[in-house]
N, C-alpha and C positions, 0 to 999 in steps of 0.2 A: 504492499498501499505507500502510496505516497503522498505526502502531505505537505501544505505548502511553508510549517513553522516546523519539519524535520530537519537537523543537521546534515549539510550536504555531504559532511566528512565521515557519517556515519556509511553512504555508498560505495563500494568499490567502483572503480576505474570505468570497469565495463558498463557498469550501469548510469555510471553519470554521464556515459558516450553516449548510451542508448533514449535518454533525458535528452541532450543535447540532440541526436538525430529528430528524435520527436519534435525540441521543438522549432528545427528547423523546417519542418515539412509543415507545420503549423502555419510558421510566419510565411514560409511561402506561399500558401493556400490563402491565406487572410491578410496578411498586411501586403502582400507581393513583392515585386523588385523592381528595381526602375529599368525604364524600357531596352538601354540602351548595354546591360550589362548581365550577367549571368547569376546566379543565386552565391553568396559567398560563402566561403571556405570557413573553417571553423576550429580554433586553436584552442584546447584546455591546459594553461599554462597551471604548472608548480611554482613559478615564481612569488616569492617574498614581496609584492606590490603593495607598495605604502598607500596609494592614492586612490587608483582605480580598482572597481572591480572589474570592468573590462574596456577593451577599447575598439575600434574599428581602423583596420590600417587600408585608405584607399588605394595604395599602389599596389597593393597585393590581392586587393578584395577580398580581404582575411578579418571574421571578429574573432577576437583571443579574449577570452573568461579566465581571470584570474581566481581561480577555485579555493586559493586559503583565503581570499577576500569576500567570497561569496561565503558566509556562514549557512543559510538554510536554502532550501530550496526554491523558496518563493525569491531570494536574492539571484537566486542565478538565474530563473526563468525572466524577472525583471529585467538585467543586464542583457540578455540574450534580445531580446523584443529590444530594448534600448539601441543597440549596437545595429540590430536587424534595420530599426529604419534611417540610423547613420549611411548605412552601406547604399539607400535608396536616394540618400542626398546627393547633393553637389557639393561632398565634404571639400576637395582638393580645388578648385575655384574658389568658395565662398566663405567655409567655416574661417579660416582664420581672420576676415577682413570682419564677419560679423563678431567674432570674438572681440577683437580688438575695439570695434564700436558699443556693444552691448557687454561685455563682460558673459564671462559662462554661465551663470544664472538667468540674465536674461539675451541669452543669445535665442535667436527664434528656431536654430538646429536642435537645442537641447531641448525648450519650450516642447517641438515636437516630439520628441524622442521621448524625454518624460511622460508627456501626456499617452504619448501611445503604450507606454507600462501598464499605466491606471486603466485605460480600456480593455487592454488585450492578456491581462496578469491571469485573472480567471479563468478566462475561456482555456489559455494555453493550460494553467494545470490540471483541467478539470478534460482535455485532451488529451494530458499524459497517462493521469489515472487511468482514461477508459484504454490506451493504449500498450500502458506499460506491462 
């Protein structure tokens, strides 16, 4: 059974990979992709990242999730959704300019990604529960 508040470290690497795979299927079917790009790849990092739970690398079109920073399953799924949204945005051309103008918290790209977390996380968790 998968629960949003279960600690991620309780799951084996293969189970976390399954959760990530299901999250990718869900996001592809519900959030979609940028029309000029393939779906992003995912890398699950064991690195001790101090600041971020995840990041999107636009040059490699890759979502990176920092497992040690994501404490719960819900942290993981919210981060996955957030970074998926960034994979659809014009990050290379627009993010830096918007971040400089508005700062992180008021960057329209971050606002969109955070809003998507709130819209989709419960549905993603339900999808994972049904298909896990």
